[in-house]
N, C-alpha and C positions, 0 to 999 in steps of 0.2 A: 180690118181695124189695125193704125198708126199707132204705136208704142210714143209714147209721151203727153201725152192727151192729157185735159183736163175731166175730172171724175164729174159721175152724173148725178140727179137726183139723189141716189142709195151711197154716192162715194163710194164707189165703184169702179175704178180702171181694169184696161186690159191685165196690167203685171198684176194684180189681183187674181184674174185666174187661169194667168199663163201657170204663174209661181205656186197653186194651189195647188192641192193633194187628186193625184189622177180617177178617185172617185166623183170629187165632183162631176165630171162629165156623163157619168153614169145616171147619177142623183138631178141634173141639167134634163140630161137627153128624158126621164122618167117624170119629172114635171112637163115639157112640153107637151108629151103625147097624152099624159093626164089632163090637158089644158086642152086638146084637138079632142079628144076623145069627150069628154064632157059639155064641149063648148062654150067655155068659161075662161074668160081674160081679169086675171084682178084689174082692178081701176089702177092701181101704182105702176101698173105698167105703160101706162099710157102720160105720165107724168114726164116735165121734163124742165131743164135751167134754161132760158133764149137769152141771152147778153150781145144785145146789139153793139156793133162795133162801128165807130165815127170813122170812114172812110176819105172825108174831105176834112181836113181839119181848120180849113179857111173857111170853109160854107158852115150854112145855118144846123148846128146841133140837133135839135127839135123836129128837122124835115127830116118825116121820113122815108 
C-alpha cells in the first residue's frame, strides 16, 4: 500500500498501522488466524467506500 491514501470505511489509514505499537501485528495475526480457524469473517470486513471519478469533464457526468 502507498502512504497518503484516503482512509477507508473505518477511517484507518496505512499511517495508523505503520505508527502503531509493534504488538498490533501480533494481535492482527491472532485475529486473522482465528477467522481462518472458525471460518468466519465479520460483515464489516466487506464494507468499503466507492467514489466515482469523472475523467471526461466535457462528457455526460450521469453516464456510467
